[in-house]
C-alpha positions as CSV (number, residue, x, y, z in Angstrom):
1,M,42.4,35.4,11.0
2,K,40.4,32.8,8.9
3,K,40.1,30.6,12.0
4,Q,38.6,33.4,14.1
5,T,36.1,34.2,11.3
6,F,35.1,30.5,11.0
7,I,34.6,30.3,14.8
8,W,32.6,33.5,14.9
9,M,30.4,32.4,12.0
10,G,29.9,29.0,13.5
11,S,28.9,30.5,16.9
12,A,26.4,32.8,15.2
13,V,24.8,30.0,13.3
14,L,24.5,27.9,16.4
15,S,23.0,30.8,18.4
16,L,20.4,31.5,15.8
17,A,19.5,27.8,15.5
18,G,19.0,27.7,19.3
19,C,16.7,30.7,19.2
20,A,14.4,29.3,16.5
21,S,10.9,28.9,17.8
22,S,9.1,25.6,17.7
23,Q,6.2,25.2,15.3
24,G,4.6,22.5,17.4
25,G,2.9,24.8,19.9
26,G,3.1,22.0,22.6
27,A,3.4,22.5,26.3
28,A,7.2,22.4,26.0
29,A,7.1,25.3,23.6
30,G,5.0,27.4,26.0
31,G,1.7,26.9,24.2
32,A,-1.3,24.7,25.0
33,D,-0.9,21.1,24.3
34,R,-3.7,20.2,21.9
35,T,-3.3,16.4,22.0
36,A,-6.6,14.7,22.7
37,V,-6.6,12.4,25.7
38,G,-9.3,10.0,24.3
39,M,-10.8,9.4,27.8
40,A,-14.3,10.2,28.9
41,N,-15.1,12.3,31.9
42,P,-15.1,9.8,34.9
43,A,-17.9,11.8,36.6
44,S,-20.1,11.6,33.5
45,V,-19.4,7.9,33.1
46,Y,-20.3,7.3,36.7
47,C,-23.5,9.3,36.4
48,Q,-24.6,7.2,33.4
49,S,-23.6,3.9,35.1
50,L,-26.2,4.8,37.8
51,G,-28.8,5.2,35.1
52,G,-28.6,9.0,35.2
53,R,-28.3,11.5,32.4
54,S,-26.0,14.4,32.2
55,E,-27.1,18.0,31.5
56,P,-24.5,20.7,30.8
57,V,-25.2,24.0,32.5
58,Q,-23.5,27.3,31.8
59,G,-22.5,28.8,35.2
60,A,-20.6,32.0,36.1
61,N,-17.3,30.1,36.2
62,G,-17.9,28.0,33.1
63,V,-19.8,24.9,32.1
64,Y,-20.5,22.1,34.5
65,S,-22.9,19.1,34.3
66,I,-25.8,18.1,36.5
67,C,-26.6,14.4,36.8
68,H,-30.3,13.6,36.8
69,L,-30.7,10.3,38.6
70,P,-33.6,7.9,38.1
71,D,-35.1,8.7,41.6
72,G,-35.4,12.4,40.6
73,T,-32.2,13.5,42.4
74,Q,-30.2,16.2,40.7
75,I,-26.6,16.6,41.7
76,E,-23.5,18.1,40.1
77,E,-21.6,15.2,38.5
78,W,-18.2,15.7,40.3
79,E,-20.0,16.2,43.6
80,L,-21.7,12.8,43.1
81,Y,-18.5,11.2,42.0
82,R,-16.5,12.5,45.0
83,R,-19.3,11.6,47.4
84,D,-19.3,8.0,46.3
85,H,-15.5,7.7,45.8
86,P,-13.9,9.3,48.9
87,Q,-10.2,9.7,48.8
88,T,-8.1,7.7,51.3
89,P,-5.4,9.6,53.1
90,R,-1.9,9.0,51.9
């Protein structure tokens, strides 16, 4: 009888420990991972490398940035980056 009680109590403790929620809030716990990458936006860096300046713009779908190039051209940063860095087929 004591052996059955010990096994039942041990199972209950292990079950409760397995159901405990993580306090980390990381991606593995189902929350958003809040770790900073520490890397600049490649499209913004490319815009600046061409002598341009970035201007954030609030659009209907969120914020995006326009690159103002020295020749007066205005182009969305990622459009400029993809135009000048085409992907090669795999």
